[in-house]
A tleap script that builds the chain and sets N, CA, C and O, in Angstrom:
source leaprc.protein.ff14SB
mol = sequence {
  NMET LYS VAL ASP PHE THR ILE PRO SER ALA
  PRO VAL PRO LYS SER ARG PRO ARG PHE ASN
  THR ASN THR GLY ARG ALA PHE THR ASP ASP
  LYS THR ARG ILE PHE GLU SER LEU VAL SER
  LEU ALA TYR GLY ALA ARG HIE TYR PHE ASP
  ASP ASN TYR ILE ARG ILE ARG MET LYS PHE
  LYS PHE GLU VAL PRO LYS SER TYR SER LYS
  LYS LYS ARG ILE GLU ALA LEU GLU GLY LYS
  ILE ARG PRO THR LYS ALA ASP ILE ASP ASN
  TYR ILE LYS SER VAL LEU ASP GLY LEU ASN
  LYS ILE ALA PHE LYS ASP ASP ARG TYR VAL
  TYR ALA VAL LEU ALA GLU LYS GLU TYR ALA
  GLU GLU ALA SER ILE GLU VAL THR ILE GLU
  SER CILE
}
set mol.1.N position { 35.413 -10.176 -73.984 }
set mol.1.CA position { 35.543 -11.615 -73.792 }
set mol.1.C position { 34.199 -12.177 -73.330 }
set mol.1.O position { 33.485 -11.547 -72.550 }
set mol.2.N position { 33.872 -13.360 -73.818 }
set mol.2.CA position { 32.604 -14.010 -73.478 }
set mol.2.C position { 32.865 -15.482 -73.189 }
set mol.2.O position { 33.594 -16.146 -73.926 }
set mol.3.N position { 32.272 -15.984 -72.123 }
set mol.3.CA position { 32.398 -17.396 -71.754 }
set mol.3.C position { 31.006 -17.969 -71.528 }
set mol.3.O position { 30.214 -17.409 -70.770 }
set mol.4.N position { 30.707 -19.090 -72.190 }
set mol.4.CA position { 29.462 -19.832 -71.993 }
set mol.4.C position { 29.807 -21.180 -71.368 }
set mol.4.O position { 30.762 -21.834 -71.787 }
set mol.5.N position { 29.040 -21.590 -70.376 }
set mol.5.CA position { 29.224 -22.931 -69.825 }
set mol.5.C position { 27.933 -23.388 -69.158 }
set mol.5.O position { 27.045 -22.584 -68.874 }
set mol.6.N position { 27.845 -24.686 -68.915 }
set mol.6.CA position { 26.663 -25.284 -68.304 }
set mol.6.C position { 27.049 -25.995 -67.023 }
set mol.6.O position { 28.060 -26.695 -66.965 }
set mol.7.N position { 26.244 -25.808 -66.009 }
set mol.7.CA position { 26.426 -26.508 -64.736 }
set mol.7.C position { 25.438 -27.673 -64.752 }
set mol.7.O position { 24.228 -27.451 -64.721 }
set mol.8.N position { 25.935 -28.912 -64.799 }
set mol.8.CA position { 25.048 -30.080 -64.929 }
set mol.8.C position { 24.444 -30.520 -63.599 }
set mol.8.O position { 24.726 -31.615 -63.114 }
set mol.9.N position { 23.623 -29.672 -63.022 }
set mol.9.CA position { 23.040 -29.972 -61.717 }
set mol.9.C position { 21.725 -29.233 -61.563 }
set mol.9.O position { 21.480 -28.227 -62.228 }
set mol.10.N position { 20.897 -29.737 -60.693 }
set mol.10.CA position { 19.687 -28.999 -60.335 }
set mol.10.C position { 20.125 -27.761 -59.558 }
set mol.10.O position { 21.015 -27.855 -58.712 }
set mol.11.N position { 19.526 -26.613 -59.821 }
set mol.11.CA position { 19.893 -25.400 -59.095 }
set mol.11.C position { 19.653 -25.544 -57.591 }
set mol.11.O position { 18.671 -26.148 -57.160 }
set mol.12.N position { 20.568 -24.977 -56.803 }
set mol.12.CA position { 20.457 -24.995 -55.345 }
set mol.12.C position { 20.480 -23.553 -54.856 }
set mol.12.O position { 21.431 -22.825 -55.139 }
set mol.13.N position { 19.455 -23.128 -54.129 }
set mol.13.CA position { 19.450 -21.748 -53.638 }
set mol.13.C position { 20.438 -21.565 -52.487 }
set mol.13.O position { 20.697 -22.493 -51.722 }
set mol.14.N position { 20.977 -20.366 -52.381 }
set mol.14.CA position { 21.865 -20.041 -51.263 }
set mol.14.C position { 21.020 -20.041 -49.999 }
set mol.14.O position { 19.992 -19.368 -49.926 }
set mol.15.N position { 21.463 -20.801 -49.007 }
set mol.15.CA position { 20.703 -20.864 -47.759 }
set mol.15.C position { 21.181 -19.777 -46.803 }
set mol.15.O position { 22.257 -19.204 -46.975 }
set mol.16.N position { 20.387 -19.515 -45.826 }
set mol.16.CA position { 20.767 -18.535 -44.809 }
set mol.16.C position { 21.968 -19.077 -44.036 }
set mol.16.O position { 22.120 -20.291 -43.902 }
set mol.17.N position { 22.816 -18.190 -43.531 }
set mol.17.CA position { 23.959 -18.676 -42.750 }
set mol.17.C position { 23.478 -19.367 -41.473 }
set mol.17.O position { 22.503 -18.950 -40.849 }
set mol.18.N position { 24.171 -20.408 -41.114 }
set mol.18.CA position { 23.878 -21.139 -39.881 }
set mol.18.C position { 24.904 -20.711 -38.833 }
set mol.18.O position { 25.994 -20.252 -39.174 }
set mol.19.N position { 24.556 -20.860 -37.581 }
set mol.19.CA position { 25.461 -20.463 -36.515 }
set mol.19.C position { 25.793 -21.633 -35.614 }
set mol.19.O position { 24.914 -22.396 -35.214 }
set mol.20.N position { 27.069 -21.765 -35.299 }
set mol.20.CA position { 27.535 -22.781 -34.365 }
set mol.20.C position { 27.188 -22.265 -32.966 }
set mol.20.O position { 27.638 -21.189 -32.574 }
set mol.21.N position { 26.403 -23.016 -32.224 }
set mol.21.CA position { 25.960 -22.555 -30.910 }
set mol.21.C position { 27.105 -22.503 -29.901 }
set mol.21.O position { 27.039 -21.739 -28.937 }
set mol.22.N position { 28.148 -23.298 -30.105 }
set mol.22.CA position { 29.281 -23.303 -29.176 }
set mol.22.C position { 30.206 -22.109 -29.400 }
set mol.22.O position { 30.626 -21.458 -28.443 }
set mol.23.N position { 30.527 -21.817 -30.680 }
set mol.23.CA position { 31.481 -20.749 -30.982 }
set mol.23.C position { 30.815 -19.443 -31.389 }
set mol.23.O position { 31.434 -18.382 -31.309 }
set mol.24.N position { 29.554 -19.508 -31.827 }
set mol.24.CA position { 28.868 -18.312 -32.281 }
set mol.24.C position { 29.244 -17.904 -33.696 }
set mol.24.O position { 28.786 -16.869 -34.181 }
set mol.25.N position { 30.071 -18.699 -34.367 }
set mol.25.CA position { 30.497 -18.381 -35.736 }
set mol.25.C position { 29.473 -18.826 -36.763 }
set mol.25.O position { 28.789 -19.837 -36.600 }
set mol.26.N position { 29.390 -18.040 -37.826 }
set mol.26.CA position { 28.482 -18.379 -38.925 }
set mol.26.C position { 29.181 -19.333 -39.884 }
set mol.26.O position { 30.397 -19.262 -40.060 }
set mol.27.N position { 28.404 -20.235 -40.509 }
set mol.27.CA position { 28.957 -21.136 -41.513 }
set mol.27.C position { 27.900 -21.438 -42.568 }
set mol.27.O position { 26.701 -21.282 -42.337 }
set mol.28.N position { 28.377 -21.875 -43.731 }
set mol.28.CA position { 27.497 -22.250 -44.835 }
set mol.28.C position { 27.181 -23.735 -44.714 }
set mol.28.O position { 28.076 -24.536 -44.441 }
set mol.29.N position { 25.925 -24.111 -44.912 }
set mol.29.CA position { 25.546 -25.519 -44.786 }
set mol.29.C position { 26.189 -26.359 -45.897 }
set mol.29.O position { 26.617 -25.825 -46.920 }
set mol.30.N position { 26.251 -27.664 -45.686 }
set mol.30.CA position { 26.944 -28.579 -46.601 }
set mol.30.C position { 26.371 -28.567 -48.012 }
set mol.30.O position { 27.126 -28.557 -48.984 }
set mol.31.N position { 25.047 -28.568 -48.136 }
set mol.31.CA position { 24.426 -28.627 -49.460 }
set mol.31.C position { 24.836 -27.424 -50.313 }
set mol.31.O position { 25.163 -27.578 -51.490 }
set mol.32.N position { 24.819 -26.234 -49.723 }
set mol.32.CA position { 25.215 -25.020 -50.448 }
set mol.32.C position { 26.703 -25.049 -50.762 }
set mol.32.O position { 27.099 -24.708 -51.877 }
set mol.33.N position { 27.532 -25.445 -49.813 }
set mol.33.CA position { 28.980 -25.493 -50.028 }
set mol.33.C position { 29.341 -26.482 -51.140 }
set mol.33.O position { 30.207 -26.187 -51.964 }
set mol.34.N position { 28.703 -27.631 -51.175 }
set mol.34.CA position { 28.959 -28.629 -52.222 }
set mol.34.C position { 28.525 -28.090 -53.581 }
set mol.34.O position { 29.233 -28.273 -54.571 }
set mol.35.N position { 27.366 -27.426 -53.640 }
set mol.35.CA position { 26.900 -26.848 -54.897 }
set mol.35.C position { 27.875 -25.786 -55.403 }
set mol.35.O position { 28.192 -25.764 -56.592 }
set mol.36.N position { 28.352 -24.912 -54.528 }
set mol.36.CA position { 29.307 -23.881 -54.935 }
set mol.36.C position { 30.600 -24.509 -55.468 }
set mol.36.O position { 31.200 -23.979 -56.403 }
set mol.37.N position { 31.029 -25.617 -54.892 }
set mol.37.CA position { 32.202 -26.330 -55.411 }
set mol.37.C position { 31.918 -26.898 -56.793 }
set mol.37.O position { 32.785 -26.867 -57.666 }
set mol.38.N position { 30.714 -27.414 -57.000 }
set mol.38.CA position { 30.322 -27.941 -58.310 }
set mol.38.C position { 30.331 -26.836 -59.365 }
set mol.38.O position { 30.752 -27.064 -60.499 }
set mol.39.N position { 29.868 -25.638 -58.996 }
set mol.39.CA position { 29.884 -24.488 -59.908 }
set mol.39.C position { 31.327 -24.182 -60.306 }
set mol.39.O position { 31.609 -23.957 -61.483 }
set mol.40.N position { 32.228 -24.173 -59.349 }
set mol.40.CA position { 33.646 -23.919 -59.628 }
set mol.40.C position { 34.222 -24.962 -60.571 }
set mol.40.O position { 34.944 -24.625 -61.509 }
set mol.41.N position { 33.906 -26.220 -60.328 }
set mol.41.CA position { 34.398 -27.301 -61.191 }
set mol.41.C position { 33.826 -27.207 -62.599 }
set mol.41.O position { 34.531 -27.464 -63.574 }
set mol.42.N position { 32.554 -26.839 -62.709 }
set mol.42.CA position { 31.919 -26.709 -64.028 }
set mol.42.C position { 32.571 -25.577 -64.825 }
set mol.42.O position { 32.694 -25.671 -66.046 }
set mol.43.N position { 32.983 -24.521 -64.149 }
set mol.43.CA position { 33.647 -23.410 -64.847 }
set mol.43.C position { 35.040 -23.828 -65.308 }
set mol.43.O position { 35.483 -23.445 -66.390 }
set mol.44.N position { 35.720 -24.609 -64.486 }
set mol.44.CA position { 37.036 -25.129 -64.871 }
set mol.44.C position { 38.094 -24.050 -64.980 }
set mol.44.O position { 38.117 -23.100 -64.197 }
set mol.45.N position { 38.969 -24.208 -65.962 }
set mol.45.CA position { 40.102 -23.298 -66.151 }
set mol.45.C position { 39.840 -22.337 -67.307 }
set mol.45.O position { 40.745 -22.046 -68.089 }
set mol.46.N position { 38.646 -21.858 -67.415 }
set mol.46.CA position { 38.312 -20.898 -68.469 }
set mol.46.C position { 38.876 -19.525 -68.126 }
set mol.46.O position { 39.600 -19.371 -67.142 }
set mol.47.N position { 38.544 -18.538 -68.934 }
set mol.47.CA position { 39.069 -17.182 -68.792 }
set mol.47.C position { 38.809 -16.603 -67.401 }
set mol.47.O position { 37.718 -16.758 -66.852 }
set mol.48.N position { 39.823 -15.931 -66.830 }
set mol.48.CA position { 39.683 -15.233 -65.548 }
set mol.48.C position { 39.450 -13.758 -65.838 }
set mol.48.O position { 40.284 -13.109 -66.469 }
set mol.49.N position { 38.320 -13.224 -65.383 }
set mol.49.CA position { 37.932 -11.857 -65.713 }
set mol.49.C position { 38.591 -10.803 -64.828 }
set mol.49.O position { 38.413 -9.610 -65.074 }
set mol.50.N position { 39.336 -11.201 -63.818 }
set mol.50.CA position { 40.069 -10.317 -62.916 }
set mol.50.C position { 39.141 -9.240 -62.369 }
set mol.50.O position { 38.112 -9.566 -61.778 }
set mol.51.N position { 39.481 -7.949 -62.552 }
set mol.51.CA position { 38.625 -6.905 -62.013 }
set mol.51.C position { 37.911 -6.116 -63.112 }
set mol.51.O position { 37.670 -4.916 -62.975 }
set mol.52.N position { 37.576 -6.814 -64.208 }
set mol.52.CA position { 36.786 -6.208 -65.280 }
set mol.52.C position { 35.322 -6.148 -64.843 }
set mol.52.O position { 34.872 -6.956 -64.030 }
set mol.53.N position { 34.592 -5.187 -65.388 }
set mol.53.CA position { 33.150 -5.144 -65.152 }
set mol.53.C position { 32.509 -6.227 -66.011 }
set mol.53.O position { 32.804 -6.348 -67.200 }
set mol.54.N position { 31.641 -7.003 -65.402 }
set mol.54.CA position { 31.059 -8.131 -66.129 }
set mol.54.C position { 29.543 -8.157 -66.023 }
set mol.54.O position { 28.937 -7.652 -65.077 }
set mol.55.N position { 28.961 -8.780 -67.053 }
set mol.55.CA position { 27.512 -8.990 -67.149 }
set mol.55.C position { 27.308 -10.500 -67.183 }
set mol.55.O position { 28.030 -11.218 -67.875 }
set mol.56.N position { 26.328 -10.970 -66.438 }
set mol.56.CA position { 26.088 -12.414 -66.358 }
set mol.56.C position { 24.642 -12.719 -66.704 }
set mol.56.O position { 23.718 -12.030 -66.272 }
set mol.57.N position { 24.470 -13.779 -67.500 }
set mol.57.CA position { 23.134 -14.286 -67.834 }
set mol.57.C position { 23.052 -15.707 -67.318 }
set mol.57.O position { 23.946 -16.513 -67.574 }
set mol.58.N position { 21.993 -16.024 -66.597 }
set mol.58.CA position { 21.810 -17.367 -66.039 }
set mol.58.C position { 20.414 -17.870 -66.382 }
set mol.58.O position { 19.423 -17.152 -66.254 }
set mol.59.N position { 20.366 -19.108 -66.814 }
set mol.59.CA position { 19.082 -19.750 -67.080 }
set mol.59.C position { 19.027 -21.003 -66.201 }
set mol.59.O position { 19.745 -21.975 -66.431 }
set mol.60.N position { 18.161 -20.954 -65.194 }
set mol.60.CA position { 18.002 -22.066 -64.252 }
set mol.60.C position { 16.921 -22.996 -64.785 }
set mol.60.O position { 15.760 -22.608 -64.910 }
set mol.61.N position { 17.313 -24.217 -65.094 }
set mol.61.CA position { 16.374 -25.194 -65.643 }
set mol.61.C position { 16.064 -26.257 -64.590 }
set mol.61.O position { 16.964 -26.862 -64.006 }
set mol.62.N position { 14.776 -26.464 -64.365 }
set mol.62.CA position { 14.308 -27.429 -63.381 }
set mol.62.C position { 13.565 -28.553 -64.080 }
set mol.62.O position { 12.895 -28.332 -65.088 }
set mol.63.N position { 13.685 -29.769 -63.537 }
set mol.63.CA position { 12.918 -30.884 -64.085 }
set mol.63.C position { 11.442 -30.667 -63.750 }
set mol.63.O position { 11.098 -30.152 -62.685 }
set mol.64.N position { 10.591 -31.065 -64.670 }
set mol.64.CA position { 9.147 -30.967 -64.446 }
set mol.64.C position { 8.771 -31.983 -63.356 }
set mol.64.O position { 9.175 -33.143 -63.438 }
set mol.65.N position { 8.012 -31.569 -62.344 }
set mol.65.CA position { 7.621 -32.498 -61.280 }
set mol.65.C position { 6.869 -33.720 -61.829 }
set mol.65.O position { 6.062 -33.600 -62.751 }
set mol.66.N position { 7.140 -34.866 -61.264 }
set mol.66.CA position { 6.503 -36.120 -61.689 }
set mol.66.C position { 4.995 -36.083 -61.466 }
set mol.66.O position { 4.242 -36.782 -62.145 }
set mol.67.N position { 4.561 -35.268 -60.515 }
set mol.67.CA position { 3.139 -35.209 -60.183 }
set mol.67.C position { 2.316 -34.447 -61.215 }
set mol.67.O position { 1.087 -34.499 -61.168 }
set mol.68.N position { 2.951 -33.744 -62.142 }
set mol.68.CA position { 2.218 -32.985 -63.156 }
set mol.68.C position { 1.536 -33.920 -64.147 }
set mol.68.O position { 2.092 -34.946 -64.537 }
set mol.69.N position { 0.330 -33.551 -64.544 }
set mol.69.CA position { -0.386 -34.320 -65.562 }
set mol.69.C position { 0.315 -34.117 -66.899 }
set mol.69.O position { 1.183 -33.254 -67.035 }
set mol.70.N position { -0.071 -34.920 -67.880 }
set mol.70.CA position { 0.526 -34.814 -69.210 }
set mol.70.C position { 0.331 -33.402 -69.782 }
set mol.70.O position { 1.257 -32.816 -70.343 }
set mol.71.N position { -0.876 -32.872 -69.632 }
set mol.71.CA position { -1.191 -31.538 -70.145 }
set mol.71.C position { -0.366 -30.464 -69.429 }
set mol.71.O position { 0.200 -29.576 -70.065 }
set mol.72.N position { -0.308 -30.559 -68.108 }
set mol.72.CA position { 0.431 -29.577 -67.324 }
set mol.72.C position { 1.931 -29.667 -67.616 }
set mol.72.O position { 2.627 -28.651 -67.612 }
set mol.73.N position { 2.426 -30.876 -67.869 }
set mol.73.CA position { 3.839 -31.089 -68.214 }
set mol.73.C position { 4.176 -30.378 -69.527 }
set mol.73.O position { 5.206 -29.711 -69.630 }
set mol.74.N position { 3.312 -30.521 -70.517 }
set mol.74.CA position { 3.527 -29.863 -71.821 }
set mol.74.C position { 3.529 -28.343 -71.639 }
set mol.74.O position { 4.375 -27.645 -72.198 }
set mol.75.N position { 2.579 -27.842 -70.856 }
set mol.75.CA position { 2.529 -26.396 -70.602 }
set mol.75.C position { 3.809 -25.913 -69.907 }
set mol.75.O position { 4.307 -24.828 -70.206 }
set mol.76.N position { 4.338 -26.716 -68.984 }
set mol.76.CA position { 5.566 -26.352 -68.278 }
set mol.76.C position { 6.749 -26.304 -69.240 }
set mol.76.O position { 7.562 -25.381 -69.186 }
set mol.77.N position { 6.845 -27.290 -70.114 }
set mol.77.CA position { 7.954 -27.329 -71.074 }
set mol.77.C position { 7.846 -26.234 -72.132 }
set mol.77.O position { 8.857 -25.819 -72.700 }
set mol.78.N position { 6.624 -25.761 -72.402 }
set mol.78.CA position { 6.420 -24.659 -73.353 }
set mol.78.C position { 6.648 -23.297 -72.704 }
set mol.78.O position { 6.647 -22.283 -73.403 }
set mol.79.N position { 6.842 -23.248 -71.382 }
set mol.79.CA position { 7.086 -21.995 -70.693 }
set mol.79.C position { 5.846 -21.295 -70.194 }
set mol.79.O position { 5.922 -20.155 -69.735 }
set mol.80.N position { 4.694 -21.961 -70.274 }
set mol.80.CA position { 3.453 -21.360 -69.793 }
set mol.80.C position { 3.346 -21.435 -68.268 }
set mol.80.O position { 2.638 -20.645 -67.643 }
set mol.81.N position { 4.063 -22.399 -67.682 }
set mol.81.CA position { 4.132 -22.547 -66.232 }
set mol.81.C position { 5.605 -22.431 -65.859 }
set mol.81.O position { 6.456 -23.069 -66.479 }
set mol.82.N position { 5.910 -21.623 -64.850 }
set mol.82.CA position { 7.303 -21.404 -64.421 }
set mol.82.C position { 7.508 -21.955 -63.010 }
set mol.82.O position { 6.566 -22.005 -62.220 }
set mol.83.N position { 8.736 -22.367 -62.693 }
set mol.83.CA position { 9.031 -22.849 -61.342 }
set mol.83.C position { 8.900 -21.731 -60.304 }
set mol.83.O position { 9.240 -20.581 -60.582 }
set mol.84.N position { 8.415 -22.065 -59.130 }
set mol.84.CA position { 8.264 -21.083 -58.052 }
set mol.84.C position { 8.839 -21.604 -56.738 }
set mol.84.O position { 8.452 -21.147 -55.663 }
set mol.85.N position { 9.754 -22.549 -56.824 }
set mol.85.CA position { 10.247 -23.213 -55.624 }
set mol.85.C position { 10.953 -22.270 -54.643 }
set mol.85.O position { 10.643 -22.292 -53.452 }
set mol.86.N position { 11.890 -21.447 -55.112 }
set mol.86.CA position { 12.637 -20.546 -54.224 }
set mol.86.C position { 12.843 -19.210 -54.930 }
set mol.86.O position { 12.637 -19.096 -56.139 }
set mol.87.N position { 13.247 -18.212 -54.171 }
set mol.87.CA position { 13.503 -16.891 -54.737 }
set mol.87.C position { 14.678 -16.954 -55.709 }
set mol.87.O position { 15.687 -17.600 -55.429 }
set mol.88.N position { 14.543 -16.284 -56.845 }
set mol.88.CA position { 15.579 -16.329 -57.867 }
set mol.88.C position { 16.882 -15.701 -57.379 }
set mol.88.O position { 17.957 -16.121 -57.808 }
set mol.89.N position { 16.815 -14.709 -56.496 }
set mol.89.CA position { 18.040 -14.077 -56.016 }
set mol.89.C position { 18.906 -15.038 -55.203 }
set mol.89.O position { 20.126 -14.880 -55.168 }
set mol.90.N position { 18.302 -16.022 -54.554 }
set mol.90.CA position { 19.085 -17.011 -53.814 }
set mol.90.C position { 19.815 -17.973 -54.758 }
set mol.90.O position { 20.922 -18.419 -54.457 }
set mol.91.N position { 19.196 -18.291 -55.895 }
set mol.91.CA position { 19.877 -19.111 -56.900 }
set mol.91.C position { 21.049 -18.340 -57.505 }
set mol.91.O position { 22.136 -18.887 -57.690 }
set mol.92.N position { 20.815 -17.060 -57.812 }
set mol.92.CA position { 21.871 -16.217 -58.381 }
set mol.92.C position { 23.057 -16.145 -57.425 }
set mol.92.O position { 24.204 -16.303 -57.843 }
set mol.93.N position { 22.788 -15.910 -56.167 }
set mol.93.CA position { 23.851 -15.761 -55.165 }
set mol.93.C position { 24.694 -17.028 -55.044 }
set mol.93.O position { 25.914 -16.943 -54.902 }
set mol.94.N position { 24.064 -18.198 -55.099 }
set mol.94.CA position { 24.845 -19.432 -54.970 }
set mol.94.C position { 25.780 -19.627 -56.162 }
set mol.94.O position { 26.895 -20.121 -55.997 }
set mol.95.N position { 25.333 -19.241 -57.366 }
set mol.95.CA position { 26.205 -19.349 -58.553 }
set mol.95.C position { 27.328 -18.327 -58.471 }
set mol.95.O position { 28.486 -18.664 -58.718 }
set mol.96.N position { 27.007 -17.084 -58.129 }
set mol.96.CA position { 28.043 -16.052 -58.030 }
set mol.96.C position { 29.084 -16.390 -56.974 }
set mol.96.O position { 30.276 -16.171 -57.189 }
set mol.97.N position { 28.647 -16.921 -55.836 }
set mol.97.CA position { 29.600 -17.304 -54.797 }
set mol.97.C position { 30.489 -18.460 -55.247 }
set mol.97.O position { 31.656 -18.531 -54.861 }
set mol.98.N position { 29.951 -19.354 -56.053 }
set mol.98.CA position { 30.757 -20.456 -56.587 }
set mol.98.C position { 31.782 -19.986 -57.608 }
set mol.98.O position { 32.816 -20.629 -57.789 }
set mol.99.N position { 31.506 -18.870 -58.278 }
set mol.99.CA position { 32.425 -18.333 -59.294 }
set mol.99.C position { 33.433 -17.336 -58.729 }
set mol.99.O position { 34.413 -17.006 -59.397 }
set mol.100.N position { 33.206 -16.849 -57.502 }
set mol.100.CA position { 34.135 -15.906 -56.884 }
set mol.100.C position { 35.544 -16.483 -56.829 }
set mol.100.O position { 35.737 -17.619 -56.396 }
set mol.101.N position { 36.517 -15.713 -57.262 }
set mol.101.CA position { 37.940 -16.073 -57.272 }
set mol.101.C position { 38.269 -17.201 -58.248 }
set mol.101.O position { 39.422 -17.622 -58.334 }
set mol.102.N position { 37.273 -17.696 -58.982 }
set mol.102.CA position { 37.492 -18.715 -60.012 }
set mol.102.C position { 37.332 -18.080 -61.391 }
set mol.102.O position { 38.206 -18.219 -62.247 }
set mol.103.N position { 36.218 -17.383 -61.604 }
set mol.103.CA position { 35.944 -16.728 -62.883 }
set mol.103.C position { 36.258 -15.236 -62.825 }
set mol.103.O position { 36.610 -14.629 -63.836 }
set mol.104.N position { 36.129 -14.653 -61.646 }
set mol.104.CA position { 36.387 -13.223 -61.482 }
set mol.104.C position { 36.885 -12.963 -60.077 }
set mol.104.O position { 36.747 -13.795 -59.180 }
set mol.105.N position { 37.469 -11.786 -59.906 }
set mol.105.CA position { 38.078 -11.409 -58.631 }
set mol.105.C position { 37.051 -11.409 -57.499 }
set mol.105.O position { 37.284 -11.988 -56.438 }
set mol.106.N position { 35.920 -10.759 -57.735 }
set mol.106.CA position { 34.871 -10.679 -56.729 }
set mol.106.C position { 33.556 -10.351 -57.426 }
set mol.106.O position { 33.555 -9.695 -58.468 }
set mol.107.N position { 32.436 -10.802 -56.860 }
set mol.107.CA position { 31.156 -10.545 -57.517 }
set mol.107.C position { 30.710 -9.089 -57.412 }
set mol.107.O position { 29.654 -8.736 -57.936 }
set mol.108.N position { 31.479 -8.249 -56.755 }
set mol.108.CA position { 31.154 -6.816 -56.743 }
set mol.108.C position { 31.393 -6.176 -58.106 }
set mol.108.O position { 30.914 -5.069 -58.353 }
set mol.109.N position { 32.131 -6.853 -59.005 }
set mol.109.CA position { 32.377 -6.337 -60.350 }
set mol.109.C position { 31.251 -6.682 -61.328 }
set mol.109.O position { 31.291 -6.276 -62.490 }
set mol.110.N position { 30.266 -7.415 -60.869 }
set mol.110.CA position { 29.107 -7.736 -61.707 }
set mol.110.C position { 28.204 -6.507 -61.736 }
set mol.110.O position { 27.698 -6.072 -60.701 }
set mol.111.N position { 28.005 -5.948 -62.940 }
set mol.111.CA position { 27.179 -4.744 -63.043 }
set mol.111.C position { 25.787 -5.046 -63.582 }
set mol.111.O position { 24.903 -4.194 -63.489 }
set mol.112.N position { 25.566 -6.237 -64.145 }
set mol.112.CA position { 24.240 -6.588 -64.656 }
set mol.112.C position { 24.040 -8.094 -64.581 }
set mol.112.O position { 24.956 -8.876 -64.835 }
set mol.113.N position { 22.820 -8.478 -64.225 }
set mol.113.CA position { 22.461 -9.899 -64.161 }
set mol.113.C position { 21.100 -10.073 -64.826 }
set mol.113.O position { 20.158 -9.331 -64.549 }
set mol.114.N position { 21.014 -11.065 -65.707 }
set mol.114.CA position { 19.735 -11.461 -66.279 }
set mol.114.C position { 19.551 -12.923 -65.897 }
set mol.114.O position { 20.375 -13.769 -66.241 }
set mol.115.N position { 18.485 -13.212 -65.196 }
set mol.115.CA position { 18.261 -14.584 -64.738 }
set mol.115.C position { 16.828 -15.011 -65.021 }
set mol.115.O position { 15.891 -14.219 -64.916 }
set mol.116.N position { 16.678 -16.286 -65.385 }
set mol.116.CA position { 15.361 -16.864 -65.675 }
set mol.116.C position { 15.251 -18.229 -65.024 }
set mol.116.O position { 16.246 -18.934 -64.861 }
set mol.117.N position { 14.023 -18.596 -64.649 }
set mol.117.CA position { 13.734 -19.952 -64.185 }
set mol.117.C position { 12.760 -20.559 -65.179 }
set mol.117.O position { 11.793 -19.919 -65.590 }
set mol.118.N position { 13.025 -21.799 -65.560 }
set mol.118.CA position { 12.121 -22.489 -66.487 }
set mol.118.C position { 12.193 -23.989 -66.246 }
set mol.118.O position { 13.108 -24.494 -65.597 }
set mol.119.N position { 11.201 -24.684 -66.788 }
set mol.119.CA position { 11.194 -26.139 -66.732 }
set mol.119.C position { 11.866 -26.695 -67.975 }
set mol.119.O position { 11.806 -26.094 -69.048 }
set mol.120.N position { 12.510 -27.855 -67.822 }
set mol.120.CA position { 13.181 -28.530 -68.932 }
set mol.120.C position { 13.162 -30.032 -68.660 }
set mol.120.O position { 12.786 -30.475 -67.575 }
set mol.121.N position { 13.573 -30.803 -69.658 }
set mol.121.CA position { 13.645 -32.263 -69.495 }
set mol.121.C position { 14.678 -32.641 -68.431 }
set mol.121.O position { 14.454 -33.550 -67.631 }
set mol.122.N position { 15.814 -31.932 -68.433 }
set mol.122.CA position { 16.879 -32.195 -67.461 }
set mol.122.C position { 17.245 -30.916 -66.740 }
set mol.122.O position { 17.289 -29.845 -67.345 }
set mol.123.N position { 17.510 -31.025 -65.441 }
set mol.123.CA position { 17.897 -29.863 -64.647 }
set mol.123.C position { 19.336 -29.470 -64.965 }
set mol.123.O position { 20.213 -30.327 -65.076 }
set mol.124.N position { 19.571 -28.170 -65.111 }
set mol.124.CA position { 20.907 -27.638 -65.342 }
set mol.124.C position { 20.855 -26.127 -65.191 }
set mol.124.O position { 19.794 -25.542 -64.971 }
set mol.125.N position { 22.021 -25.511 -65.315 }
set mol.125.CA position { 22.097 -24.056 -65.285 }
set mol.125.C position { 23.006 -23.634 -66.428 }
set mol.125.O position { 24.160 -24.056 -66.496 }
set mol.126.N position { 22.489 -22.801 -67.326 }
set mol.126.CA position { 23.298 -22.263 -68.409 }
set mol.126.C position { 23.773 -20.881 -68.002 }
set mol.126.O position { 22.971 -20.047 -67.580 }
set mol.127.N position { 25.076 -20.629 -68.124 }
set mol.127.CA position { 25.649 -19.367 -67.683 }
set mol.127.C position { 26.461 -18.751 -68.810 }
set mol.127.O position { 27.212 -19.445 -69.495 }
set mol.128.N position { 26.305 -17.437 -69.001 }
set mol.128.CA position { 27.118 -16.662 -69.943 }
set mol.128.C position { 27.707 -15.489 -69.165 }
set mol.128.O position { 26.990 -14.750 -68.490 }
set mol.129.N position { 29.025 -15.335 -69.274 }
set mol.129.CA position { 29.716 -14.232 -68.614 }
set mol.129.C position { 30.386 -13.404 -69.698 }
set mol.129.O position { 31.103 -13.942 -70.542 }
set mol.130.N position { 30.153 -12.086 -69.678 }
set mol.130.CA position { 30.756 -11.178 -70.657 }
set mol.130.C position { 31.405 -10.014 -69.941 }
set mol.130.O position { 30.884 -9.525 -68.939 }
set mol.131.N position { 32.545 -9.568 -70.451 }
set mol.131.CA position { 33.186 -8.365 -69.904 }
set mol.131.C position { 33.041 -7.222 -70.899 }
set mol.131.O position { 32.856 -7.435 -72.098 }
set mol.132.N position { 33.128 -6.009 -70.375 }
set mol.132.CA position { 33.052 -4.835 -71.268 }
set mol.132.C position { 34.419 -4.192 -71.400 }
set mol.132.O position { 34.566 -3.194 -72.106 }
savepdb mol mol.pdb
quit
């Protein structure tokens, strides 16, 4: 089984857990929690992979910064310049956490991940999930 879908949002990296100073409990910040909800909504009611082993491909697309010159913008869109804003593993984690219990039982069943960061006209995330 294979599912392709697009998340119509700028990628948001998973942030470090925050701690409530009164209770000492860890919590996820609002920006990350909202993004994970958006990932769940973008996936919708598509196939549930249950406890199958799955492979995921993610393409994180970022808008070209407004400060780039015309020449640098063209190079970015051609793939000669890549985004370096945050670590790619933090982007992967935020998408996987948003898909937990929605697309699959748990992200521990993911056996392979291919992820890329690139510039595009519009920010989005393209995701492909396949089971074996």
